[in-house]
N, C-alpha and C positions, 0 to 999 in steps of 0.2 A: 466321673468328673462332671458330666452334664447335669446330674441331679444336684450337685452342689451349686452350680451356676444358676439353675432354675430356683433353688431354695434361696440363694442370695438375692436374685431379682425379685422374687415374691416377697421376701422380707423387706427389701428396699421400697417396693411399691406400697406395702402395708404400712411401713413407717411413714411414708409420704402422706398417705391417706389419713393416718392418725394425726399427724402434725397439722394438716389442713383443717380437719374437723375440730381439733383443739383450738386453733386460731379463731375459727368462727364462733365457737362456744365462748371464748374469751371476749370477743367483740360484743356478744349479747350480754355477758356479765358486766362489761364496762358500761354499756348503755343503760342497763338497769341500775347500776350504781350511781351514774350521773343523775338519773331521774329521781332516785331516792334522796340524793344529796340536795337536789333542787326543792323537793317537797319538805325536807327538814329545814332548809333555810327559810322557806315560806312560813312554816309553822313557828319557827323561832321568832320571826319578825312579828307575827300575830301575837305570840305570847308576850313579847316586849311591849306591845301596844295596849294590851288589855288593862294593865294597871293604870295607864294614863287615862283611858276611857272611864274606868271606875272612878278615878279622882275627879274627872270632869262631871260625871253624873252626881257625885256628892255635892259639888259646887252648885250645879244646876238645881238640885233638890233644896239646898239651903236658900238659894235666891228665890225659888218658888215659895218656900215657907215665909220668907221675909215679905214677899208681895202679898201673900194671903193675909198676913198679920196687918199689913198696912191698909188693906181694903176692908177690914172688919169694922 
């Protein structure tokens, strides 16, 4: 009978240890996921702004060409 009690206690302690370790691993995973989400949002914002900058560069180049033609 004492062996069964010892086995149950050992199993309970082991289960508790696994649950605690899993909880900490989940916290690390959540933190990494939040960081990746932040990086993706920053990248998406950059990706949205690039076409705007490209269009502005086209306008600037056109204005420079006009000024060069004017001063010839």
